[in-house]
C-alpha positions as CSV (number, residue, x, y, z in Angstrom):
1,M,34.9,-135.7,-94.2
2,H,32.7,-136.4,-97.2
3,K,30.4,-133.6,-96.2
4,R,33.2,-131.1,-95.9
5,N,34.5,-132.0,-99.4
6,L,30.9,-131.6,-100.8
7,F,30.5,-128.2,-99.1
8,S,33.8,-126.9,-100.4
9,K,32.9,-128.1,-104.0
10,T,29.5,-126.6,-103.7
11,G,30.8,-123.3,-102.3
12,L,33.4,-123.1,-105.0
13,S,30.8,-123.8,-107.7
14,I,28.6,-121.0,-106.3
15,L,31.5,-118.6,-106.2
16,V,32.4,-119.4,-109.8
17,L,28.7,-119.0,-110.9
18,A,28.3,-115.7,-109.0
19,G,31.6,-114.4,-110.4
20,G,30.5,-115.3,-113.9
21,L,27.1,-113.5,-113.5
22,F,28.9,-110.5,-112.1
23,M,31.3,-110.3,-114.9
24,S,28.7,-110.8,-117.6
25,S,26.5,-108.0,-116.2
26,C,29.3,-105.4,-116.9
27,S,28.8,-103.8,-120.3
28,S,31.9,-103.6,-122.5
29,K,30.3,-101.0,-124.8
30,I,31.5,-97.4,-124.8
31,T,28.8,-94.8,-124.1
32,D,28.2,-91.8,-126.4
33,E,29.5,-89.5,-123.6
34,Q,32.7,-91.5,-123.3
35,L,33.1,-91.5,-127.1
36,A,32.6,-87.7,-127.3
37,Q,35.2,-87.3,-124.5
38,L,37.6,-89.5,-126.3
39,D,37.2,-87.5,-129.5
40,G,37.8,-84.3,-127.6
41,L,40.9,-85.7,-126.0
42,R,42.2,-86.8,-129.4
43,R,41.6,-83.3,-130.8
44,D,43.4,-81.8,-127.8
45,E,46.3,-84.2,-128.4
46,A,46.6,-83.1,-132.0
47,K,46.6,-79.4,-131.0
48,L,49.3,-80.0,-128.4
49,N,51.4,-82.0,-130.9
50,E,51.1,-79.2,-133.4
51,Q,52.1,-76.6,-130.8
52,I,55.1,-78.7,-129.7
53,S,56.3,-78.9,-133.4
54,Q,55.8,-75.1,-133.8
55,V,57.9,-74.4,-130.7
56,K,60.6,-76.8,-131.8
57,N,60.8,-75.1,-135.2
58,E,60.9,-71.7,-133.5
59,K,63.6,-73.0,-131.2
60,S,65.8,-74.2,-134.0
61,R,65.3,-70.9,-135.9
62,L,66.4,-69.0,-132.8
63,E,69.4,-71.2,-132.3
64,A,70.5,-70.6,-135.9
65,E,70.1,-66.9,-135.4
66,L,72.1,-67.0,-132.2
67,N,74.9,-69.0,-133.9
68,A,75.0,-66.4,-136.7
69,R,75.2,-63.6,-134.1
70,K,78.0,-65.4,-132.3
71,A,79.9,-65.7,-135.6
72,E,79.5,-62.0,-136.2
73,L,80.7,-61.2,-132.7
74,K,83.7,-63.4,-133.2
75,E,84.5,-61.7,-136.4
76,C,84.2,-58.3,-134.7
77,Q,86.4,-59.4,-131.8
78,D,89.0,-60.6,-134.3
79,K,89.1,-57.3,-136.0
80,V,89.3,-55.4,-132.7
81,N,92.2,-57.6,-131.6
82,Y,94.0,-57.0,-135.0
83,I,93.6,-53.3,-134.6
84,K,94.8,-53.4,-131.0
85,Q,97.8,-55.3,-132.0
86,K,98.6,-52.8,-134.7
87,L,98.1,-49.9,-132.3
88,A,100.5,-51.4,-129.8
89,T,103.2,-51.2,-132.4
90,W,101.9,-47.9,-133.8
91,P,104.8,-46.1,-135.3
92,D,106.2,-49.4,-136.7
93,V,102.9,-50.9,-138.0
94,W,104.7,-52.2,-141.1
95,P,107.9,-53.8,-139.9
96,D,109.3,-54.4,-143.3
97,W,109.2,-50.7,-144.1
98,K,111.5,-48.2,-142.4
99,P,111.2,-44.5,-143.0
100,E,114.4,-42.7,-143.8
101,Q,115.7,-40.8,-140.9
102,K,117.4,-37.4,-141.6
């Protein structure tokens, strides 16, 4: 029983020591290649963000133009409806004026 406890403590100590050596052997420094790749990705991100903002600006400009065209269309439709209404009552376009009949 005493031997088993000794072996488990020794085994655990060895595992902790081996894990510590393994973790300390890993370098936490970034390489020049990784740094260059990171800089390239940051430049790409900046370009993409700029393109996104340009597209958003163009979209808002196009939406404003579309709304202006819709307003023009509505105005034209209102005029057409007014003219159609007057044509439907053609001889009597001005109801308050009656020509004298002979």
